[in-house]
N, C-alpha and C positions, 0 to 999 in steps of 0.2 A: 455134905458138900465137899468136894475135893478140889484142892487148888494146887497149882504147880507153877514154877517159873520157866520161861522159855528165853533162850538166847536169840539174838538176831541171827538171821540165816547166814549172813556173811561172816559171822564169828566176831569175837571181841577185838581182833586185830585192827579192823577198820575203825572201830569206836575209839580204841586207844590212840590211833593216829590223830584223830580229830579232837581228842578230849581236852587238851590244854587250849586249843584254839577256840573251842566252843565255850569253855568255862569263862565267865560265870553263868552263861545263859542256860546251858543244859546241865541239870543235876543228875537225873537218872530216869530210866524207863522201868515201870513196873507192869508186868503182864500177869494177869490172873486168868486161868482157864476155869470156867465155872461149869459144872456138870449137872445136868438134869433140872435146872431151875431157870425160869425166865429172868432176864435182867430188867429191873424196873427203870422207869424214867425218873430223873432227878431235877429239882430246881425248876428253872424257867422252862425246860423242855416239857414238863408236865402240863403246861398251858396249851400245848398244841396236840392235835390228834393226827395220826398218819392216814393219808388217803393214797391209794394206789391208782395212778393215772396211766392210761395208754394214750400216747401222743402221736400225732401224724397218722390219721386214719383216712383211707380212701374208700368211697362207696361207689355205687353204680351211677352217681352223679358225675363221676369223672372216670378214673382208671381202675376202680375197684370192681370186683365180681359180685359183691353182696350188697343188699339194700341196707339202708340205715337201720331199719327195724331188725333185720337179721343180725347185724353187728351189735346192736344194743342188747338183744336177747342173749347173744354169746357172751358179751361182757358181764351180764348179770350171772350167767352160769359159772363163769370163771372167777367171780368174786372181785371184779374190778369196780372201783368206786367212781372213777372219772374217765370220760372219753373226751379227747380233744380232736374233733373231726376237722380235717383240713383237705377237702377236695380241691383239685386244681382249678384255679380261676380262669386261666386262658392258655390253652394248649394250641397255639397257632404260630407258625413261622412263615415268613414271607421273604421273597427276593424280587427286587424290581430293577429293570434295566434303565440306565441313564439315557436321556435326562428326565424321562417320565416314569419315575419309579413307583408311582401309584397306579397309573394306567396300565403300564407294561409289567405287571407283577404276577408272580405265581405263588400261591399260598397252600400250605398243608395245615390242616386243622384236625384235632382229635376231640373226643367227647370231653367237655369241660363246662364250667358254669356259665361263662360268658359266650362261648361258642354256641351252646344250645339254649342260651337265655333262660336258665333254670335257677339263677341265683336267689331270687325271691322265694321260689318254691323250696329250695334247699334250706334256707334260713327258717322258713316256717315249719318245715318238717323236723328240724332239730329242736325248735322250741316246743313243738307238740310232743315229741318223744321225751324231752327233758321233763315236761310237766307230767307225763304219763308214767314214768318210771321213778318212783320216789326214792329208791335206793341208789340211783345213779345221777350223777351230775354230768350233763352233756354240754360241752362248750363248742361253739362254732369257730371256724377259722378257714383260711385258704392257703394253699401252696402256690407260690408264684415264681415264674421265671422272668424276672424283670427285664433282662437284657441279653442280647447275643450279638455277635458280629460275624460278618462274612469274609472269607478269604478265598479268592477266586484265582485259579490257575487256568487261563483260557486255553493254553496249548494242550494241556492234559484233559480239558473239559471236566475239570474237577472243582466242585463248589464245596467248601468246608465251612460249616457253621460251628462257631466256637462259643462256649460258655452257656449253652442252653440248659445245661445240667447244674448251673449255679443257682440253687433255689433258696427261697426264704419262705418262712411261715409267718402269716399275720393272724393273730388270735385275739378274740374278744371285742371286735368292733361292733358287732350286733346291729349292723345297719347296711342295707344293700348299697345305698349310694356311696357310703364310705369305702366299701370294697371295690365298687366299680371305678372309683376315682383314683385308685392307686396307680402310680406311673410305671406301668409295664408296657413294653413295646407291643403295639397292636391294640391297645386299649385307649379309651377316651382320656384317661388320666395322664397319659404321656404327652398330650398335645398342649402347647402353650396357649394361653388366652389370646384373643385377638388384640393386636396392638398396631402401632403405626407401620411396622414392617409388614404385617399381614395385609394391610391395605395396599402398600406398594406392590406386593406380590400379585395382587389382583389387578392393580391399575395398569401395569405395563402391558399385559396381554390385551386388555380392553383397548388401550391406545393403539396397539398394533393392529387389532381388528378394524378399528376406526380408520387407520391409515390405509389398510388394504382394501377396504370397501369403498372409501370415498376420497380421502385426502390424496392418495397416491395415484389416482386415475390418470392424471396428466403427466406424471413423472415416470411411471413404470408400466410395462406391459401387463396384460392379464395373467400370464404365467407366473411372473415374479410375485405379483400381488396375491395370487392364489396360494403360492408357497408360504408367503409371510402370514397370510390369514390362517392357513392350516396349522402352522407352527404355533402361532399365538393361541389358537383355539385349543390345541392340545395342552399347552401350558395352563390355560385357564381351567380346563376340565380336570387336569391333574391336581391342581391346588384346591379345586372345589371339593374333591373327594374327602379332604380333611377340613372342610368348611373354611378354607383359606387360612388354616392354622398350620404351624410347623411343629413337628415332633421335637420334644426337648432333647432327645438323643437319637443319633443315627446308627443303624446297624452296619453302615458301610465305612465308618471311621471309629476305631476303638476308643471309647471314652473311659476306659479303665474302671475304677471302683465308683466313679461318680454316680452312675445310674442306680447302683445298689444303695448308696448312701441316700440318694433322693427318695428312694422307695422306703427305706427305714425311717427317714425323717417324716414322711407322709403318714405312715402308720402311727408313729409316736404323737404327731400333732392331732390325730383323731382319737387318742387315748387307748390305742391297742398295744399289744406286745409283739415283738419280732424275734425270730429265731433263725439262725443259719442252719439249713438242713444239710445233712450228710456232706460235711465240708471236704471229705476225702473220697467221696464216691465217684465212680467212673461214669462215663456217658452211657445212657441207656437206649440210644437210638441207633439201630444198625444202618450200614451203608445202603443207599438206594440208587437204582438206575432210573432215569427218566427218559422213556421212549428210546433208549439206546443212544441218546445224544449227550447226556450229562450224568455225572456221578456225584451224588450228594452224600457227604460224610459229616457226622457229628462228632466233635472232639471236645471233651470237657475234662481236662486233667484234674487231679486233686488240687483243691484251692483253699487249703487251710490258712494261707496268708490273708484271705479275706477277713479273718478274725482280727487281724492287726490293721488292715487297710481301711476298715470301716469302724464306726463307733456309734454309741447310743443304742445299739440293739440290746435286747433283753438277754439273749443267751444263744446257745448253739447245741447241736447234737453231740454230747460227750460220749454217748454209747449208741451204736446202731449196728446193723448186720455186718457191715464191712469192717476191715481192720482200720484202726484209728491210732495215729501217733501224736496228734495235737495235744492230747491230755498227758503225755509222758513228761516227766520232770524236765524243765528248761525249754519245752517246746512252746507253741503259739499261745496256749492258754496261760501258761505262767508268764510269758512275755506281756500279755495283755493285762494280767493282774498286777505286774510290776508297774506298768504304765499308770494304772489306777492309783497305786500307792504314791507315785511321783506327782500326781495331779495332772498328768497328761491325758487322762481319760476320765470322762465325767461319771461313769458308772462301771462297776466290774461286770464282765459277762458271766452268766450262770450256765452250768452244764445241765442238760436234760437227757433222758433216755428216749429214743425215737424208734418206734417199731416200723414206720413206713408201711402200714398194713394195706394190702390189696386183696388178699384172700388167705384163708386158713391153710397152712401147710407146715411141715416140720421146720423148726427154726424160725418161723415167722408167724407163729400163732399170736393171737391178740394180746396175750399177757407175757410173751417171751421177753420183751424189753419194756421196762416201765420207768416212769418218773414217780418216785414216792415223795409226796408233799406233806409237810407239817403245816396244817391249817389252823387258824384261830377259830374258824367256824366252818361247819359243813355246808357250804353254799357256793354258788357261782362266784360271788364276791370273794369268799375266803380262798377259793382255788386260784383266782387271778392274782390276788394279793400275795399268796405264797410263791407263785411263779415269778412275779415281778421282783420279789425281795430275795429270791434264792434259797428259801427254806425248803430244800429238796435234795434228793440224791438220785442218781441214775443207776439202774441195776438190770442185769441180763441174767436169765436163768429159768424163767417160767416157774414151774412148780418147785424147782430146786434152788430158787433164788436166795441169795443172802439178804439180810436186812440189818439196818442200823437201829438198835433200840435206844441208843444214846450217842450223840455227837455234839460236844459242847466244850467251851473253855470257861474255867472258873478262875476269877481273880479276887483280890480283896476289894476291888472296886465294883464288882458285879460279875455277871456271867453272860455268855452269848451262845447262841446256837447257829446252825448253818445260815450263811448269808448275812450275819450280823457282825458288828464291831463292839468290842468291850475295851474299857479303859483299865489298865493295870494300875490300881491304886497304890500298890506296893510292888516291889521289884520281884514278883514271883507270880506264876500262874500254872494251872494244870490243864492239860489237853486230855479230854476223856472220850473214849470210844468204846461202845459195847456192840459186838457183832454176833449175830445169831443166824440160823437158817429159818426160812419161812415155814418149813415143815417140821422144825424142831430137831432135825437130825444132827448128828455130830459129823463134822467134816474138817479136814485140814485146810487152813487158809493162810495166805501170805499177805501181810499188811504192810504198806509203806505210808509213812506220815511225811508229807512234803511241806517244807517251810520256805517262804520267800520273803524278801524285803525289797525296799525301793532301790537299793543299789544293784539289784539284779542277781543277788546271791540266792540260788535255788539249791536247797539241800534236802536229802532224805535223812531226817533226824531220828527216825525209827524204822527199822526193817525187820519184821517179826513174823515168825511162824507159830501157829497154835491151832488148837481144835475148838470149834464152836461148841457152846457159847464162849465167847472170848471177851475179856475186858482189858483195855489198855489205858494206862495212866502215864502220861508223859509230863514230867515236871521241869519247868524252866525257871531260872532266877537271873536277875540282872536287869539292866535298863534296856528296854526295847529300842532299836535304832530309830532315827528320825523317820517318820512315816509309818512305823510299826512293822508288824509281821502279818502274814496270812498263813494259815494251815489248811491242808486238804488231805483227803484219804484216797488211796488206790488199793483195793482189796480184790484178790483173785483166789478162786478155788477151782477144783476140777470141773465143777458144774456151773459156776456162776462168776460174774464180774461186777464189781461195784465201784462207782466213782462218786465221791461226795463233792458238794459245793464248799467253798472256803469259809473259814471264820477268821476275823481280823482282830488283832490286838495292837493297841498303842499305849504308850506311857502318858501319864499326866503331864500336861505342859506347865 
């Protein structure tokens, strides 16, 4: 076995600049390049087994080109362990004219579970395939567009829908009524229950009809009473389309992040997991002309700020086909993790790999982007538990993908793996990472170890190049600051990219 040392890519000058400031926390970094041998798992990490999951899958139940069975068979061929299928729940967008926005409404809809009323069939098919393929775990979910708003320029005859590409995934509810009741515009779940106000909305048109048909006969002529009666009838019919209930949110007045937070809270209340999908993805709907009278445009800019404006969600797509900056040091993911250390956020958001699969093609094959899970048991429960607790990393690269054989922190007080927190019983700890290639090949990689604390100090404490298989040991000493630290990895090679979930360290109180 051959070993060698590697200096940080930026040279020792940058380390010398920060040396005295970081002392006594950072002692040194040891990098060992191991040749020809697999790197074993150590300590607590050996309690978990890795499962390779493809998340965010579309089939012919919504916008995909392949059936669930075809996708399942392809997953088995590629050696995938877990499929998280998330067909679109409701692909429908509507615009209504005031004041009768339900009666005078134009809608566009696309193949999806609620539009085609195939939700129960979809869930049954997933359960059947999961039972029939013993070497695969298939978990159901939906992709949802909870909210959008309209911006109308009447002079230009231009209708712009904003935000329809701000999507969330709900995973693991396993109940059709639970998915149906999620508060997305156009669904039953967005309508408020009947209350006193809903009765008033029904009452005044009824009184108006009564006045027009009988009470006003001696006070007004037939023409005026007919006009009043028609207006009241239209209002009554308009409100009856929603069973005299009002939607919780309106697409004609921008409600900001509130509709998305309501959707996240609804999933959490039902025991499911929620993930922000492609937070920096562009709109996918091209402009359309309607009978030459109107131009409809969809605009959904990058929305990584949603990671900070909402809370209690499980995670987000830290790797997907588009370029992403939210995972870079100091950006939105780090800001959310700092909020967690400060106590301003109830849970840390976890990063996942999201393939957003619609059909097999170069760069978007079923295994090109994966979430590798460390599970305590090979089961549906084990997968959902690992996703919920962040024992995972995201990787892109398909057959050339990198893999983490070890990612943990050891202290005198114990040890922790991805998604966990460990107490530093004494004033020292080791951050350990072992990186390899899935196919066992040697390849040059660039590794960055990111550290953050509750004060908002985000630092790259190790910036290293080496050849796989690669072992990194980062030693720190001293008292961790109030609230502790978190550490996470960013690893790049020519053929692959890997993003780990954080590990947390805090001192004994």
